[in-house]
N, C-alpha and C positions, 0 to 999 in steps of 0.2 A: 509490379503491383497489379497491373491489368490482367496478367495471366493468373495470379493468385485469386483475384476477384472472380474471374470467369470459372476457374476450377471449383471454388466454393459454391457459387450459384448452381452450376451444373450438378454437383453432388447432391445438394439439398433438394433441388427440383426433382432429380431422378428418384431419390429415396422417398420423398414426400408423395410424389405422384403415384408410385406403386402402392404404398400403404393406403392412401386416400381412395384410390380407385378400387382396391380390394375391399375397403370398408363399404363403399357405396353399392357394391355388387353382392355382398354376402350378408351384411347386417342392415338391411333397409329399414328406415323408420316409417315408411309409407309405401306407396305404389312404386314399383321398380321402373326407372326411366328407360327410354330406348337408347341403347349404346350407339346406334347409327346416327341419331340426331346429335349426340354429343360430339362425335367425330366430325360431322358437318359443321357445327358451330365453331369447333376448334379451328377448322380451315378458314372460316370467315374472319375470326379474330386475328389469325396469323396474317391474313391479307391486309386487314386494317392497320395492324402494327407495322407491317412492311411498308405500306403506303406512307405512314407517318415518318419512318426512318428515311425513306427516299425523299420526302419533302424537306427533311432536315438536311439531307446530303446535297440536294439541288439548290436550296437556298431561296427560291422564289416560286410562286404559283405558276407563272408562265413557263419557267424551265421545267417544272414538274409535269405540266400538261404536255409539253413537247416530247419529253422522255417517254411518257406513257403512250402517247400517240405513235411514236417511232417504234418502240419496242413491244407494244402490245397489239394495237389495232392494225399496224402495218407489217407485222411479223408473224404471219400464221405458221410458218415453218418452225420458228422458235417455240411458239406455244405448243405445237404438236410434239416437239422434241422434249419439252418439259412435262408433257402430259404422261409420259412413261413412268417417271418416279412418282407422280401423283397417284396413278392407279395402284402402283405397288405399295406406296405408303398407306393408302386407304385400306387396302387388304390387311397390311401389317397392324394398323391401329385397331381394326375390328377384331383381329385375332387376339390382340392384347386383352380386350374385354372378355373374350371367350376364355382365355387362359386364366385370367385372374378371377373369373367366376368359378373356376374348378380347381385352382391350386392356391396354396399359401403364398403370401407375398414374398417371403424369403426364398422359397423354392423357385418361384417364378423369376426373381431377380438373378439368382445364381445360374439357373438353367439358360436364361436369356443371354448369358455371356457367350453362348455358342455362336453368337453373331460375330465374335472376334475371328475364329478360324474361317467362318464363312466369308467375312469381309476380306480376310487375308487371301483367300483363294480367288475371290473376285478381283482383288487388286492385282494379283499376279497375272490373271488371265486377261483382264480388261485394260489395265494400265501398263502392262509389260514391266512391272517392277519385280525385284527379287527379295527374298527373305533370308535372313541368316539362319544357321543351324540352331542357334539359341532360340530364335523366334519360332521355328517349326517345333522344337522341343517343347516350348511353352504351350503351343497349340495342343499337342498330345497330352500334356499335363492338365490342361484345361478340361479336355474331354474326360480324363480320369476323375477329376474333381467333380464334374457335373454328374457322372455316373454314381459316385458316392452320395451326392446330395439327393439323388432320386431314390436311394436305397432306404426306404422307410424313414423319411425325413421328419415326420411329425406323428405323434400318436393321438393327441387330442386337440381339436380346434373348436372354438366357439363360433359356429356358423349356423344359420337358420334355414339354409337351403341344401338340397341334395347335391353332391358334387360328383363329377366324373373325371378322375385324374388322367385317364387315358386320353380323353377328349382335350383336356388341358395341355398335355404334352404334344399332341398333334398340332394344336393351335400355336404353341410355342415354336415348333419346328417350322411351320409356315411363316410365322413372324420373323424368325431368324433368317431364313432364306430371303425374304423380302427386304429385311434390313441391310443385309450384306450387298445385295444387288443394287438396290435403290441408292444407298450411300455412295458406292463407288461410281455409279452412273452419274449421279448429281455432281460428284467431285470432278469427273471427267469433263462434263459440260461447263462447270464453273471455272475450271482452270485452263480451258482451251480457248478462252477469249477474255477481253478486258471489260466485258459488260459488268455493270455494278451487281454486287451480291443481292441488293434489295430488288433490283429489276428482275433478276433470275427467280427470286422468291415469289414476286408478284405473278410472274408467268406460271410458276408451278402451282401456286395456291388458287389461281383462277380456274385452272383445269381440275384442281383438287376439289373445289367446291362443286363443280359439275358432276364429278365422279361420285362424291359422297352423297349428293342429292339423289342420284340414280340408285345408290345403295340403300338409302332411306325408303325410296319408292318400292324397290324390289323385295326388301326384307320385311319392313314394317309399314308398308303403304296404307293398308286398310286400318290398322290400329292407330296410326298417326292421324288419319282423317277423322276417325271416331273420337279419339281422346285428346288430340292436340299435339303440336310439335314439341312443346315443352312439358309434356305430361311427366309427372314424377320428379321434376327438378326441385332440388333442395339447395340450401347454401353449400352443402358439401359437394354436390354434383357440379355446381357452378365453380367451386374451387378446383375440382379435378379438371374441368375444361380449361380454366385459366392456366393451371400448371402445364397441361399438354401444349397449350399455345406458346407459352414462354420456353418450354423445353424444345419445341420444334424450331424456334428462332435461334436458340443457342446452338442447336445441332448444326444449322447452316453456317453460323459464325465459326464454330470449331472446325468444320470441314475446310473452310478457307484459310484460317489463321493459325491453327494450333497443330500439335502432333500427337502421336500415339501414347507418349508418356503421360500427358495431361488427361487424355481420355481414359487411359488405364487406371490411373490413380482415382479418378472420379468414379469409375464403375466399381472399383474395389471398395471405396469408402461408402458408396451407396448400398452395397451388399450388406456391410456391417450395420449401417444405420437401420435399414429396412428389416434386418433380422431381429435386432433389439426391439424395434417397434412392434414386430409380429408377436414377440414373446409377451409384451405388455398388453397389446390391444386384442390379440386373437387367441391368447393362451397357447401359443406354439411351444412345444417341448422339444428342445434341441437335443438330438442324439449324438453319440460320439462320431458316427459315420458322417452325419451332416456337418459337424464342426470340422472334421478332417477334410471333407470335400470342399467346404467353403474356404478353408485355409489354402488348399491347393489351387483353387480358382484365383484367389487374391495373389498368390505367389506367381502364378502363370501370367496374370495380367501385368504384373510388375516386370517380369522377365521379358515379356513380349514388347513392352514399351521401352526397354533399354536401347540406346542408340547403337547401330551397327558399327563395328570397327572397320574403317576404310583402309584396307591394306595397300591399295594402289598408291595412296599419298605417301605412305611410309617407304615403299620400295622405290619410288620415283627418284629421290635424291641419290640413292645408291647406284642406280643405273646411269645417272648423269655423271657421277664420279668415275665410274668404270669407263664411260665413253671418253672422258677427258684424259684419263690415264693412258688409254689406248692411243689417243691422238698424240700425246706427249712422246710415248715410246716410238711411234711411227716417225 
């Protein structure tokens, strides 16, 4: 039941976030908000939520204080270690805004699944794991599907701003690389010690807030000082920030407790939902190549998530029997 609940929430959050973010960047009802401030506020909310979860885990204010002092104020090395994914995730989040300002939500959602082969490669290189032939086949199938999706995916869209698809795909490429590296790096840190998930999150989000504040200053510093930090914020923008915060926390839980099958099904379902939503909200016209590409992507995600067959366990009893027979004959 817990896994089904987690899967459902992940799928709905991923699909809703993509469509809602796309809406706020392309069909603004007023002045366009600063994406850098949205990313920064997201980090702050994730920190607050993680502190709340840690408080629940520790059970008392005094224990909470001791844990924070020990793992945050007295552990500069750990904070530095977790600042790496913070920087990378900050870049990834900002690239998502750029991509969704220039691409349709469905195109973005499917193309963004290139993070799976990127994550697979990082897993092999950084965690010394191996992938089955079926999984590598699914990776190449995914690339084929994404290529089809990019081949004239939409003919008419209702947007009020000029778009640059090339810039959008460059932004997605950067976001994909960031996602693969940061996810595997965080998993390595998370599973290499018994430190609480929420403590690790707090360490990461503290440096994340610092990184994103620097991003606000460097990118939109003068405009923010002139117009205000929350300039252009509407209920829809607040909704997007909330979804990003919840999605970030669920990602960290998934990294610790679940497997590729669950993440795969979630991603595939999110593609379908966001595609349907794009047809309704943005007038996206699905072409045959897009539909074929999306189908290939969904199939590849499913195949990649299938458990590997462990041949060593099957062959072990046979070798034991052979050894016994040899001993008997001797």
